[in-house]
Every structure is written in C-alpha cells, then in structure tokens.
N, C-alpha and C positions, 0 to 999 in steps of 0.2 A: 648198202648204205643205210649210213643213221638216219631215224626220225627228225623230219625239224620240232624244234623248241615253238611251242605257239605259244605267244603272248601280245601283250594289251599292248606295251605301251615302250618305244624303246627312245632314249632319249641319248643325243649325241652331243657330247661334252659335257665335260667335270667342275665347274667352277660351279659355284656359291648358286649359281641362279640355277643348272641342272642337276642338281645335290638335291638343294629347296623342293623343286618340282617331282624327284623320284621319292619323297619323303612323304608330300601330301597324297602320290597319287596311288601311294602304299598304304596310303592312311583311308584311302577308301576305297582299298581293296582289289584296286587292279594289280596285272602282275608286268610290272615295270620292270627295266634294265637300262642302266646307263653303261653307255662305252667311254673310252678318254682313251685320246690317242698318244700324250701323251702321262704327266702326272695331275691327280686330279690337284687341282685350282692353281695350275699352271699359264695358265692365262693373263685375261685382265689383274684375275683375281688373286695373287700374288702380289703385283703390284699397286694395288689399291691401297690408300690410307691407312683403310678401314673402318674411317668417319663413317656413322650412322644419320647422314644428315636428316634433318626434319626442316628444311629450305628456306634456313634464316638466310643463306648467304644469295639465295637468290631475289629475296627480296629486299636488299641494298635500295632499290630505285626508292623507296620509299613504299613500295607498293605491291600486294601481296600477285605474285606472277601464275601465268598456270601451273610449271616447275613446281615450283611453291608448294601451292593449292595440291598438289598430285602426291606431293613426298611428307606434307604433313604430318600425316596420320603414322607414319612410317615407327619413327621411334617407342613410341608406346605399346607398338605391337612387338617390335622384338624384345623390349623389355620384356614385355608380359615373359615371353619364351625363357629369356637369358634369367628368368623366375622358375622355371618348371610349371608356369603357367598358361602356355600360347599354344598355339597349332602342334608345335615342335618345340622338345624338349633339349633346349641347347645350354643347361646350366654346366657342364662342364669347355662350356669357351671362355676363357683369359677375356678377362674384361679388361683396357691399359689406361681407360680413364672413364671416369662418370659423366663427365662432362667435357662440352668445350666452350670456347674462348673466345671472344673478338675480341680487340681493343682499338683503338685509334691511335693515325701516325699526326693525330691533330686532331682540331676540334671538326666533329658533325657535323654536317649540316641541319638547321632544326627540323628540318622534314624529318630526315631520318630517325634522330631522337625523339621527336613526336611520334613516329611510325612506329618506331619499338615501345611506345607507351602504348596504343592503344590494343585496341579488346581486340584487335585479330592477332596479335603478336601475342598475347598476353597465356600462361604457361609455356612459351618457347624461346621466352629474351628476359631475364634478369640484372637491371645492374646490379654490381659489385663493389660493394663498398672499400672501402683501402685496406680496411681492419684486414679484409673475406677474401682479397686476393691473391691468388698461386703466388707462388713464392719469385717467381721470378721477376712478377710485376714490381713489388716491393724491395728492392734494388735500388739506392744510389740511380737516380739519375734516367727511372723509368717516368714515364708520364703517361696522359693523356685516360680516354674512361674505357672498364672494361665490363663487359657485360656476359654472363652467364646464359649457354645455350641446352637448352635441351636434348642433345646431339651427346652420343659417344663414343669410342674407339675401341675395337675388338682388335687380340691378337688375329691375323689371316690362317694359320696355319693349324690354330686350336680349334677356328671353327670349320674350318676344312673335315679336319678331324671327327670332330662329333657331328659334323652332318654327314658322313662318311658310315659312321661307327655302326652304326642299325640295321646297313642295307650291307655289307660288305659281299654278301653271297651275290649280289644283285650288281658288282661291279665290276666290268673286268677291263682290262685293257687291251685295243688293238687299232693299228696304226692305220689311218685311215690306206694308203697306199696295200694293202695289205686285204680288205675288203671288196669286194664285189655285190653289186646289185643286180634283184632281178622286177621287172616292171611290169604287170598286166596289161589289158588292153587302153585303158583308159590311159595311159603313161603312170598308173599309182604305183609308187612304193611295195611289192610285193616279198620282196624278200632281203634280207642283208646274210652273207656268205664269208663269214669267219675263216681265215688260213689253216684250220685243224678242220677242215668240213663239215663244220657243225651251221645247220641254216636254220635263221631266225626268222621266223614271217608274224610280224605284227599287224595290228590292225590301225596303228597308227604310229606316225614317226618325230620328236620335236626335235628341232636343229637349236640348240641351247651354246654352239661352234664359235661364238664370239670372233673375233678375228680371224678364222679357219672358216669363217662361213663361204667363202670366195670359192674355193674347191673343194670343200663340198656340195655346194648348190651347182657346180661342170657338173661333180660325177652323176647329182639324184637328175640334170637337167632343170635343173631350177633357174627362171629367169630373174622372179622380183617376188619376193623386193630386195631391193640393192643393197650392199655395206656401204656407210661411207666413214672413213677414217682419221680423224681429229686428233693432230698427231698435242704429245707435251712435250716438255723435254728435265724431268725431275733433276732433283737434284738432291745429293746424298753427303750430311755429313757425320764424320764419327768423331766423338770427343767426350770427356770427362765430365764436364762440367753436370753436377747434381740439383737441376734444376730442368723441370719435365715442361715437356710445352706441348698444349694441341691449342690450335686456334689456327683464326685467320683473321691478320691485320688488316683491315677495312681504311679506303682513305677519303677519296668525292669520289670513286669510278661505281660502276655498278656490281661491281666485281673484285674477289677481296686480292690485294693487293698480294698477298702471302698467306699461303696455308699450311702447317705445321705438328707436325705427329712424331712423336717419340717414341722409339722402339727399344729394347732392351738388346743387345749385340753379345753371338754367344763366347766373347773375350773378355766381355765384362763391361764392355764400353758402353755408349747411349748412341745409340742413330736417329739422327734427325731428319725427316725426310719431308721436302722443299716442296710446294707446291703452288697453285691457283695464281696468279699474275705471273707469278716468276718463270713459271711454267709453261704458262699458253705464247707469254712474250718473246721467248728463248728458243720455238725451236728451228729460228734461223741462225743461231749464235752457234758456233764451235762450243766442242769441250773448256775448253780455256778461259774461253769468252766467257760463256755461262756458267762459270764456275766465277771468275772475278763479277760478274753481274750479283752472283750468291751472294759473295763478300762484301759488298756493297750497300743489299737490303738492311741481313742482318744488321749492319752495325749503323742504318739510315734509320731503321724502323724498333729497332732493340739497344735502345745506345748502350742502355748500362750493362752492355757485357765484353763493350767493347776494351783491350782485345780482344774477341773472340778467335779461341783455336780449334783446330779443327784439323781431322784429313780432310775430302772430298772428292764426290764423283759424280758422274750422272746417269743419267737414265733415259734413254727416247724408251714413248710406250706412246703407243695407238690408240684411242680409243675406239674401239666397237659397235659403231648405232645401225638402225637402219637410216637407208640415205633421206636429206631430209632437203628441200629447198632450200638452197641457197648457204649447202652445208651447218645450219643451225644448230643445234641441240636440240633432242627430241624433248616433249615433257615430262612424261612419263615413260613406263613399259609399254615395252612393245611386241604380240605374238599377230601371224595372220597366215590363214590361214590356205595352206597350196596342194591342192587334192588332196591326200592320205597324210599330209606334215605339214606340221607350227614352223614357223621360220620365228623364231625369238630373240632379242636381248630387253634383259632387267635395262639398259641405259645408267645406270647407276645400283650402284651393291644391295643402297637401300630398299630398293626397290623388284629385290628377291624374290620376296612374297605375293606381291601385286601380280610379278611375272605368273606368278603358279593357279593364282587364283585365275587369273586370265584365260591361263591354257587351260588349264579344266572347267573353267567353265566354255569354253571347244570342243571339248574331249569329250561330259559323259552325253550329251546328245548322240556321239557318232558310237560311244562304248557303251552305254547301257550303266544299269548296276551293279561297280563287283565284278570280278573275275570271270569271262565266261567261261573256262578251264583250271583245272591243278595244273601247276610244276614243279617239274623234280630241281628245285635247282640245285642240287648236287651236280646234277651234269656238266655244271661251269667252275668243278672244283678244283680239275686239272689245269686249267685256264689263266695265264698272265695275270694280276691283279694292280691299279700303278697304283705308283706311291705318292705318300702326300708333297708337292712342290716346298721346295724350302724359299724364303726369302729372296731377295735378288742380292741384295750385300751382302749374307752369309756366302755365296758362293765365290769365286772368282770373280774381280770389279777391282780397276786402274786406280786407284788411289794415288794422292797430289796430296 
C-alpha cells in the first residue's frame, strides 16, 4: 500500500485566486498543493476582461461605496508585483493597457464631476485634456469628457501562466468525479483519494472553485456558505479597426453603460470584449437581440466609428459569489471557515491578493509557522498536469 502524502494545505480550483493563494502559502513555508479539474484559468478567469479595478466604477453615484473602498488599494499592489517588487513576481505578465478610461455619453452631473475632483478620488481619476485623449476619442464626431483611471488591463492567459510557472510540481489535474474523500469523526475532511491510488492527507483544505462550488460542496457535505450566480450576457466584436479601447462609458446612472477591453486575436484581428450595463441588461435577450443591442450601443456611445463593421458573438457567463441578501453584489473578497475547510471567492479579479491575505490569516493559527514535514514532490511526477485555458474567442465560437 502506498504511503499517504502528508500536506499542510490542498487548494481546489486553479483560477487566479487559487494560484495566488498557492504562491503565497508556499512563500510562508507551507506544503501546499493545487488541484484543478479542467484547465488552469478555465472557469471565471478566462471570461474576465482583465481589468485590475480600483473601485472608481463603484463610485459613480458620487460617493465612496464599501465596494470602492475595499478594492481601492489593489491597483498599486498589483503594479508592484508587475514590476517584480511586490508580494509576487509578475514581471512575465503581458499588460494590454496601463490605464482605463471613463468617457461620457453626454454631460456629467455636477455631483459626479465634483466627486472626481475630490480628495477621496485623488490619484484614482484624472481629467484628460483633448490633445492627450486616446486616438479613438480624437476622431471627428467624438464628444464628451474623458477621465484616465489608475486601473490597467492584463492578458489573462499570461497572468495564469506566470502564477503557475514557479510551482508546476505542486499543481495537478484531477476531475471531481475521480476523487473521493475521507472524513474523521468530527466530520472534517481527513483525506483526498486520487484515481491512481495516491492518498493526500492535508491539515486544511481551501475551495477556490468558483461556479463549481455547488458540486464540490455536496461531495464534502458543506451546506453553507451557499453560492449565488449573477448572470451576464457578454458580447464579442472581432474587427480590424486599429483603435484600442479600454474603459467604461458612463451616463446618468450609478453603473457604466458599457465596459470595453481590447484583445489581440490569433488571426491578427482585434477583439473588443463588451460588458458593463450592456451585459447586465442583456441577460433576458436572445443572442440576436443582444448583438442588435450591442450594435446600437456602439453607434450611440461611439458615434465617431459609424458605421462600425465587425463580426459578432455573445457569451453567457455567471459570476460566482457567496450568497448575499437579495442577490446583491458582495463588497469584497470572501473567506469562511467550515470545519477544516475554507470556502473562498475573490468576487473580483483584482481582489485575488486580498483573498489570499484573508485565507492565510485564518490558516496560520491552525497550521502554525511553516511546514510540519518535508514533502517529496517527485511522487506527483506521473500525474497529469492541467493546461492553461484559452480565451473563449480562440475556440469554436459562432460568429455573426
């Protein structure tokens, strides 16, 4: 009989949140292993627009909300990492844009413009002079104010690859249905039994499984916390217009009318990934109706591009989050203890470092300082390893 593998921590779920936690736990000296059931970044990560938010879009009501405050320090933390000077070394990550922009569909209320100029928003928002505006806002027909945000956009596959690269020997692939679990008398998870017969005995388990939480929770007898899904109907536009766009169009409401990021396509064209209010209000629309709404939205909010020629597609995705009263958006990263397990959701890409901080704050009292025993990671050498997920528009997609 094979000797069980004694570990401090097993993380289930290989998106950005799970990978960030794996790196931070390893830095702290813990013997941590990550298990992914499909591909790294294959869940919510691959559908993210890649924006490292600073919370400005949550403050469009003219006041600093809890959500804006919780996420406000994240861009600077990430920037330090991108320079190799932060808690993780992310110098290998491809930066698609060093800023995002707010542009207005018309005149902004005096409340919002005053708030953008306030001390609370200093270093987060800067008014852009006409000659400094991105090229797309200097075309004939463009109008309205433009603000530069201290928020940037990352290429998601390169982020996942960079997070996984230093710890590939601690990342394995195992489908949920191929694993079984042992429990002690207290009902805590005592072992994870892999298909090849290897038994993992871990002192703690962290679930960063996103939308896969419900199936995993059922297998682990976890009743709470529960998952809520907030659906989006995103739009993809593939074109040849050499005008990168990264930002949010704002109107009179407290949320963006449209959020756009630009991504290079493997065929040499450009992909615009459209979210914001368009994706939130489009949940009940059919694919054809959502594409028609996207065309109208682009024509109305970016009239300088008329007529905008592109191929179109839509993607239905769910934001996986902890259940909130009335289905509200959570304000920050979420981590909750259930026996010897932690259930965790970052709720936003930018909050992955905060999730790791919260999780380690709960794990350290349980695990102590550093690893309790040495681990022979070569025992995992013959196990399958997950690949990095491709972006959805690089796979089979129905274009119109």
